[in-house]
Structures are given as structure tokens and as C-alpha cells.
DOFIMAR-457905 format. One record per residue: residue number from 1; chain; x, y, z of N, C-alpha, C in turn. Coordinates in nm, 2 decimals. Layout:
<nodes>
   num   chaine      n.u      n.v      n.w     ca.u     ca.v     ca.w      c.u      c.v      c.w
   NUM        A        X        Y        Z        X        Y        Z        X        Y        Z
...
</nodes>
This chain:
<nodes>
   num   chaine      n.u      n.v      n.w     ca.u     ca.v     ca.w      c.u      c.v      c.w
     1        A    15.85    16.98     8.83    15.98    16.93     8.71    16.12    17.00     8.79
     2        A    16.13    17.14     8.79    16.22    17.20     8.81    16.28    17.13     8.99
     3        A    16.16    17.13     9.05    16.20    17.12     9.19    16.28    16.97     9.22
     4        A    16.19    16.85     9.11    16.26    16.73     9.10    16.39    16.73     9.09
     5        A    16.44    16.80     8.96    16.57    16.78     8.92    16.66    16.84     8.99
     6        A    16.62    17.00     9.06    16.71    17.04     9.21    16.73    16.91     9.29
     7        A    16.66    16.86     9.32    16.66    16.75     9.44    16.71    16.63     9.38
     8        A    16.71    16.65     9.28    16.83    16.49     9.23    16.96    16.55     9.21
     9        A    16.97    16.68     9.19    17.11    16.75     9.16    17.17    16.74     9.31
    10        A    17.08    16.80     9.43    17.16    16.79     9.56    17.19    16.69     9.59
    11        A    17.10    16.56     9.57    17.14    16.41     9.61    17.29    16.35     9.53
    12        A    17.32    16.40     9.42    17.42    16.35     9.33    17.50    16.43     9.40
    13        A    17.56    16.53     9.43    17.62    16.60     9.52    17.66    16.59     9.63
    14        A    17.57    16.54     9.72    17.54    16.48     9.85    17.62    16.35     9.85
    15        A    17.61    16.29     9.78    17.70    16.11     9.72    17.87    16.12     9.68
    16        A    17.88    16.26     9.60    18.00    16.22     9.55    18.04    16.29     9.66
    17        A    18.01    16.43     9.77    18.12    16.48     9.90    18.11    16.38     9.97
    18        A    18.01    16.28    10.00    18.04    16.19    10.09    18.14    16.08    10.06
    19        A    18.15    16.03     9.93    18.26    15.94     9.89    18.37    15.99     9.88
    20        A    18.40    16.13     9.86    18.53    16.18     9.89    18.56    16.18    10.05
    21        A    18.44    16.23    10.15    18.48    16.24    10.29    18.53    16.05    10.32
    22        A    18.44    15.98    10.25    18.54    15.86    10.29    18.65    15.83    10.24
    23        A    18.66    15.84    10.13    18.81    15.84    10.09    18.91    15.90    10.14
    24        A    18.88    16.04    10.22    18.99    16.10    10.28    19.03    16.05    10.40
    25        A    18.87    15.98    10.49    18.91    15.88    10.65    18.99    15.78    10.59
    26        A    18.98    15.70    10.47    19.04    15.59    10.46    19.23    15.64    10.47
    27        A    19.20    15.73    10.37    19.38    15.77    10.36    19.44    15.82    10.49
    28        A    19.35    15.89    10.59    19.39    15.95    10.70    19.45    15.82    10.76
    29        A    19.34    15.74    10.78    19.36    15.62    10.90    19.44    15.50    10.83
    30        A    19.48    15.53    10.71    19.57    15.36    10.71    19.67    15.39    10.62
    31        A    19.68    15.54    10.54    19.77    15.56    10.45    19.89    15.69    10.47
    32        A    19.81    15.78    10.49    19.88    15.91    10.53    19.87    15.94    10.70
    33        A    19.93    15.90    10.76    19.93    15.93    10.92    20.00    16.02    10.97
    34        A    19.96    16.13    11.05    20.05    16.21    11.10    20.07    16.18    11.24
    35        A    20.19    16.21    11.27    20.29    16.19    11.39    20.40    16.27    11.40
    36        A    20.41    16.27    11.60    20.50    16.41    11.62    20.63    16.35    11.61
    37        A    20.76    16.43    11.64    20.89    16.43    11.64    20.89    16.42    11.77
    38        A    20.99    16.31    11.83    21.04    16.35    12.01    21.18    16.32    11.99
    39        A    21.27    16.44    12.11    21.36    16.40    12.10    21.48    16.50    12.00
    40        A    21.57    16.49    12.00    21.67    16.52    11.95    21.74    16.50    11.85
    41        A    21.72    16.38    11.85    21.83    16.24    11.76    21.83    16.33    11.60
    42        A    21.72    16.41    11.52    21.68    16.42    11.43    21.71    16.61    11.37
    43        A    21.78    16.66    11.47    21.83    16.79    11.49    21.97    16.77    11.35
    44        A    21.93    16.89    11.27    21.90    16.99    11.23    21.74    16.97    11.14
    45        A    21.77    16.89    11.10    21.63    16.83    11.00    21.51    16.85    11.03
    46        A    21.50    16.77    11.15    21.37    16.80    11.24    21.40    16.79    11.36
    47        A    21.29    16.88    11.50    21.32    16.91    11.60    21.20    16.83    11.70
    48        A    21.23    16.85    11.78    21.12    16.85    11.89    20.96    16.86    11.85
    49        A    20.87    16.81    11.87    20.74    16.86    11.84    20.69    16.90    11.72
    50        A    20.82    16.88    11.63    20.77    16.88    11.48    20.66    16.80    11.44
    51        A    20.58    16.80    11.38    20.46    16.70    11.32    20.52    16.67    11.16
    52        A    20.47    16.57    11.15    20.49    16.47    11.00    20.37    16.42    10.94
    53        A    20.39    16.38    10.86    20.33    16.29    10.81    20.37    16.17    10.71
    54        A    20.34    16.03    10.77    20.42    15.93    10.72    20.33    15.82    10.64
    55        A    20.41    15.74    10.51    20.32    15.72    10.41    20.35    15.56    10.46
    56        A    20.23    15.53    10.50    20.24    15.33    10.53    20.26    15.28    10.39
    57        A    20.26    15.32    10.27    20.29    15.25    10.14    20.40    15.26    10.07
    58        A    20.47    15.38    10.08    20.64    15.39    10.04    20.68    15.31    10.03
    59        A    20.78    15.25     9.93    20.95    15.20     9.94    21.00    15.28     9.98
    60        A    21.11    15.18    10.05    21.19    15.26    10.18    21.34    15.27    10.04
    61        A    21.40    15.40    10.05    21.54    15.39     9.97    21.62    15.40    10.13
    62        A    21.75    15.42    10.08    21.87    15.51    10.15    21.84    15.66    10.15
    63        A    21.89    15.68    10.31    21.84    15.83    10.30    21.71    15.88    10.35
    64        A    21.61    15.78    10.34    21.45    15.83    10.38    21.48    15.84    10.51
    65        A    21.37    15.91    10.57    21.34    15.93    10.71    21.23    15.83    10.74
    66        A    21.21    15.73    10.83    21.16    15.64    10.85    21.08    15.69    11.03
    67        A    20.97    15.62    11.02    20.91    15.60    11.16    20.90    15.45    11.21
    68        A    20.95    15.44    11.31    20.98    15.27    11.33    20.94    15.25    11.51
    69        A    20.94    15.15    11.52    20.95    15.13    11.68    21.04    15.07    11.72
    70        A    21.14    15.12    11.82    21.28    15.10    11.86    21.26    14.98    11.97
    71        A    21.39    14.94    11.98    21.38    14.82    12.13    21.32    14.83    12.23
    72        A    21.31    14.96    12.23    21.22    15.02    12.43    21.08    15.04    12.36
    73        A    21.04    14.97    12.25    20.89    14.99    12.25    20.85    15.14    12.19
    74        A    20.95    15.24    12.17    20.89    15.37    12.15    20.90    15.40    12.01
    75        A    20.81    15.47    11.98    20.81    15.50    11.86    20.86    15.64    11.79
    76        A    20.96    15.66    11.74    21.08    15.73    11.67    21.10    15.72    11.55
    77        A    21.18    15.84    11.52    21.19    15.90    11.35    21.37    15.89    11.36
    78        A    21.39    15.82    11.23    21.55    15.80    11.23    21.54    15.81    11.06
    79        A    21.70    15.80    11.01    21.73    15.82    10.88    21.76    15.69    10.85
    80        A    21.70    15.62    10.72    21.83    15.44    10.67    21.92    15.52    10.62
    81        A    22.02    15.48    10.65    22.22    15.46    10.62    22.22    15.31    10.52
    82        A    22.19    15.26    10.62    22.21    15.07    10.54    22.09    15.00    10.50
    83        A    22.10    14.95    10.38    22.00    14.87    10.32    22.03    14.72    10.36
    84        A    21.95    14.63    10.33    21.98    14.51    10.36    22.14    14.48    10.24
    85        A    22.22    14.42    10.32    22.31    14.36    10.22    22.46    14.47    10.22
    86        A    22.44    14.57    10.27    22.53    14.70    10.29    22.60    14.66    10.41
    87        A    22.73    14.69    10.41    22.84    14.70    10.51    22.81    14.85    10.49
    88        A    22.84    14.87    10.65    22.84    15.04    10.71    22.97    15.04    10.81
    89        A    23.02    15.19    10.76    23.11    15.24    10.85    23.14    15.35    10.86
    90        A    23.21    15.42    10.96    23.23    15.56    10.99    23.37    15.58    10.96
    91        A    23.45    15.66    10.91    23.59    15.72    10.94    23.60    15.83    10.93
    92        A    23.65    15.93    11.02    23.68    16.06    11.03    23.56    16.12    10.92
    93        A    23.43    16.08    10.97    23.34    16.19    10.91    23.32    16.17    10.80
    94        A    23.35    16.05    10.75    23.34    16.03    10.61    23.26    15.87    10.62
    95        A    23.12    15.81    10.55    23.02    15.76    10.54    23.08    15.62    10.43
    96        A    23.07    15.54    10.48    23.14    15.40    10.41    23.05    15.34    10.34
    97        A    23.00    15.31    10.23    22.87    15.17    10.19    22.95    15.10    10.12
    98        A    22.99    14.99    10.17    23.00    14.84    10.09    23.16    14.94    10.04
    99        A    23.26    14.94    10.14    23.39    15.02    10.12    23.38    15.14    10.01
   100        A    23.29    15.22     9.98    23.26    15.35     9.89    23.23    15.44     9.97
   101        A    23.29    15.56     9.98    23.27    15.68    10.02    23.15    15.70     9.99
   102        A    23.00    15.72    10.03    22.88    15.78    10.00    22.87    15.92    10.07
   103        A    22.83    16.08     9.99    22.81    16.18    10.06    22.71    16.18    10.13
   104        A    22.67    16.27    10.22    22.53    16.29    10.30    22.53    16.44    10.25
   105        A    22.42    16.46    10.17    22.40    16.60    10.16    22.33    16.67    10.20
   106        A    22.26    16.60    10.35    22.14    16.64    10.47    22.25    16.70    10.59
   107        A    22.35    16.65    10.56    22.45    16.70    10.69    22.55    16.82    10.66
   108        A    22.52    16.86    10.52    22.59    16.97    10.52    22.54    17.13    10.52
   109        A    22.50    17.16    10.66    22.42    17.26    10.72    22.52    17.32    10.80
   110        A    22.51    17.43    10.81    22.61    17.54    10.88    22.56    17.53    11.05
   111        A    22.46    17.47    11.07    22.45    17.40    11.24    22.55    17.30    11.28
   112        A    22.57    17.20    11.15    22.67    17.11    11.17    22.83    17.15    11.14
   113        A    22.82    17.22    11.05    22.97    17.23    11.00    23.02    17.31    11.09
   114        A    22.95    17.41    11.17    23.05    17.51    11.25    23.12    17.46    11.40
   115        A    23.05    17.28    11.41    23.09    17.26    11.50    23.21    17.20    11.57
   116        A    23.28    17.19    11.64    23.43    17.12    11.63    23.41    16.97    11.65
   117        A    23.52    16.95    11.56    23.51    16.79    11.60    23.47    16.72    11.48
   118        A    23.48    16.57    11.51    23.36    16.45    11.46    23.23    16.48    11.49
   119        A    23.16    16.49    11.38    22.99    16.50    11.39    22.99    16.32    11.45
   120        A    23.04    16.28    11.33    22.97    16.10    11.37    23.13    16.05    11.41
   121        A    23.10    16.00    11.52    23.24    15.91    11.58    23.26    15.81    11.48
   122        A    23.39    15.77    11.48    23.43    15.61    11.41    23.36    15.47    11.43
   123        A    23.31    15.41    11.37    23.26    15.27    11.40    23.25    15.20    11.29
   124        A    23.24    15.05    11.30    23.22    14.99    11.22    23.11    14.88    11.24
   125        A    23.00    14.86    11.17    22.89    14.81    11.23    22.90    14.67    11.19
   126        A    22.89    14.60    11.33    22.94    14.46    11.33    22.79    14.36    11.38
   127        A    22.69    14.28    11.32    22.63    14.23    11.33    22.61    14.06    11.34
   128        A    22.59    14.02    11.42    22.65    13.85    11.42    22.72    13.79    11.38
   129        A    22.88    13.89    11.42    22.99    13.82    11.32    23.00    13.85    11.17
   130        A    22.88    13.93    11.16    22.86    14.01    11.00    22.91    14.10    10.97
   131        A    22.95    14.21    10.90    22.97    14.34    10.85    22.83    14.39    10.77
   132        A    22.74    14.29    10.75    22.63    14.35    10.65    22.46    14.37    10.75
   133        A    22.40    14.45    10.65    22.30    14.47    10.73    22.20    14.33    10.71
   134        A    22.12    14.23    10.78    22.07    14.13    10.76    21.95    14.17    10.65
   135        A    21.90    14.06    10.56    21.81    14.10    10.49    21.66    14.11    10.56
   136        A    21.61    14.23    10.50    21.48    14.26    10.58    21.52    14.34    10.67
   137        A    21.61    14.40    10.68    21.65    14.48    10.83    21.70    14.65    10.72
   138        A    21.71    14.75    10.85    21.73    14.87    10.81    21.88    14.90    10.90
   139        A    21.95    14.98    10.88    22.05    15.02    10.95    22.03    15.18    10.98
   140        A    21.97    15.19    11.07    21.97    15.38    11.10    22.05    15.45    11.16
   141        A    22.00    15.58    11.15    22.08    15.69    11.22    22.04    15.82    11.25
   142        A    22.01    15.90    11.35    21.96    16.00    11.36    22.09    16.12    11.27
   143        A    22.04    16.23    11.24    22.14    16.33    11.18    22.21    16.39    11.26
   144        A    22.16    16.42    11.40    22.24    16.47    11.53    22.32    16.34    11.59
   145        A    22.39    16.34    11.46    22.49    16.20    11.56    22.54    16.20    11.69
   146        A    22.54    16.28    11.73    22.64    16.25    11.87    22.53    16.30    11.96
   147        A    22.44    16.30    11.94    22.29    16.30    12.08    22.19    16.18    12.01
   148        A    22.25    16.09    11.90    22.15    15.99    11.87    22.12    15.85    11.93
   149        A    22.04    15.81    11.97    22.06    15.65    11.98    22.02    15.60    11.92
   150        A    22.04    15.50    11.82    22.04    15.47    11.72    22.09    15.30    11.65
   151        A    22.07    15.29    11.50    22.14    15.12    11.49    22.29    15.08    11.55
   152        A    22.40    15.23    11.56    22.50    15.18    11.59    22.49    15.13    11.72
   153        A    22.36    15.16    11.82    22.38    15.06    11.95    22.27    14.95    12.00
   154        A    22.18    14.99    11.89    22.11    14.84    11.91    22.09    14.75    11.82
   155        A    22.17    14.77    11.70    22.18    14.69    11.56    22.08    14.72    11.48
   156        A    22.04    14.68    11.38    21.94    14.71    11.25    21.85    14.67    11.34
   157        A    21.74    14.74    11.22    21.58    14.69    11.28    21.50    14.64    11.14
   158        A    21.42    14.53    11.20    21.34    14.50    11.08    21.24    14.52    11.00
   159        A    21.25    14.53    10.88    21.08    14.62    10.83    20.96    14.59    10.88
   160        A    20.98    14.48    10.94    20.81    14.45    11.05    20.81    14.60    11.13
   161        A    20.91    14.64    11.17    20.91    14.71    11.26    20.87    14.86    11.22
   162        A    20.90    14.88    11.09    20.88    15.01    11.03    20.73    15.03    11.02
   163        A    20.72    15.18    11.04    20.52    15.23    11.05    20.52    15.32    10.96
   164        A    20.65    15.36    10.88    20.63    15.39    10.75    20.73    15.52    10.76
   165        A    20.72    15.56    10.62    20.83    15.67    10.55    20.78    15.81    10.54
   166        A    20.83    15.90    10.63    20.82    16.07    10.66    20.80    16.10    10.48
   167        A    20.69    16.14    10.48    20.69    16.24    10.34    20.64    16.40    10.32
   168        A    20.63    16.43    10.43    20.61    16.57    10.46    20.64    16.64    10.60
   169        A    20.69    16.69    10.66    20.67    16.80    10.73    20.56    16.92    10.74
   170        A    20.43    16.90    10.81    20.35    17.04    10.84    20.33    17.14    10.92
   171        A    20.41    17.08    11.05    20.41    17.22    11.18    20.54    17.20    11.23
   172        A    20.61    17.30    11.26    20.52    17.40    11.24    20.52    17.47    11.09
   173        A    20.44    17.55    11.09    20.38    17.62    10.95    20.49    17.68    10.86
   174        A    20.60    17.72    10.91    20.67    17.81    10.84    20.79    17.70    10.82
   175        A    20.76    17.60    10.82    20.90    17.51    10.78    20.81    17.38    10.71
   176        A    20.66    17.42    10.65    20.66    17.31    10.56    20.74    17.23    10.42
   177        A    20.72    17.10    10.48    20.89    17.04    10.35    20.78    16.92    10.30
   178        A    20.81    16.89    10.17    20.79    16.75    10.12    20.97    16.67    10.11
   179        A    20.93    16.58    10.16    21.07    16.50    10.15    21.07    16.43    10.05
   180        A    21.16    16.43     9.94    21.19    16.34     9.86    21.31    16.26     9.85
   181        A    21.31    16.19     9.75    21.45    16.05     9.80    21.61    16.17     9.72
   182        A    21.72    16.17     9.85    21.83    16.25     9.80    21.90    16.17     9.68
   183        A    21.96    16.25     9.57    22.04    16.14     9.49    22.15    16.10     9.56
</nodes>
């Protein structure tokens, strides 16, 4: 009798562990996907070879970091600056969204403030003779504005090109960080 109960208990534990393993595999394959950062366009926030986890089910907000396929069919990481319907321009290192100055707290870092000259060159977003981000599109920029090939050059990207939103950096291990919405 005791052996039968013990065997039944082991079977239940095995089923539970198998179910947990299936859920974890599903989450890893379809919801939380690891990816590697390439290039220097997100410096100092992210560096080449940093590893991040992106969520494929998160909503996208201004200043979120996303992974997408760029016009050259490369998978890249950039920051959302303009949302659908926004007008975007820069003047003297000030971001204007819909003609209002918007602070960028992620750029207030010693690596940036110590640099001479403008961090972000002056520009006004123009898209098909309009100055607004089209519906279902995002205007993206790298944090390393001087060395980022981004929406200033190739225009806004469509929602369909977005692979996911970066939610965590897990490598290098001394820089583990969870990314949350910036106010």
C-alpha cells in the first residue's frame, strides 16, 4: 500500500514538473526571447554583445527600447521616440514632441554630458510631406545619437516590423537590469 502511494505521488510530481517545463519552453520560444545587441547605437544604455530579453506581448510606449527589423533586413535595437500621430524635431539638443519639449532622462549620463557639442543634431521629421509619424508606425533613435543609423535616415518603421520590447538585460551579469517605463 505504501509503495503504491509513493509511486502515485512520484507520478503526480513528474506530471507537474513536465507541465512546468512545457510552460517554460513555450514562454522562451514565443513570449520572452533572448537576443544580442550589435553595434554602438544604443551606447551608453546598451553595448555591443550585451544580451537582452524581449517580450513579444508587451505594449509599446514612448522611450521603450524595442527590437525590430530595419530596412536593410538586420535585427537591431533602438528607442521609441515618436508614436503614431506625433511630430518630432530636435533643436539644440532638445526633443520636441508635438511642439513641446520632452525630457529624455536616459540621456542624462556622464558619458554624454562630458561630450562637447550637440549630442543630437538638429532635425525635423518629414514623412511623405507630413511632419507626423504615420498610423501604426514608430519613430526610433539610438541613444548614441552621433553614431546611430535610425529613423532620422530611413523614416519611421511599421508596427509589423517590431519583433518585441526589451524588458531585461541579463548579460553581462554585473549589469543585470529590468527596463520599465520611463516617466
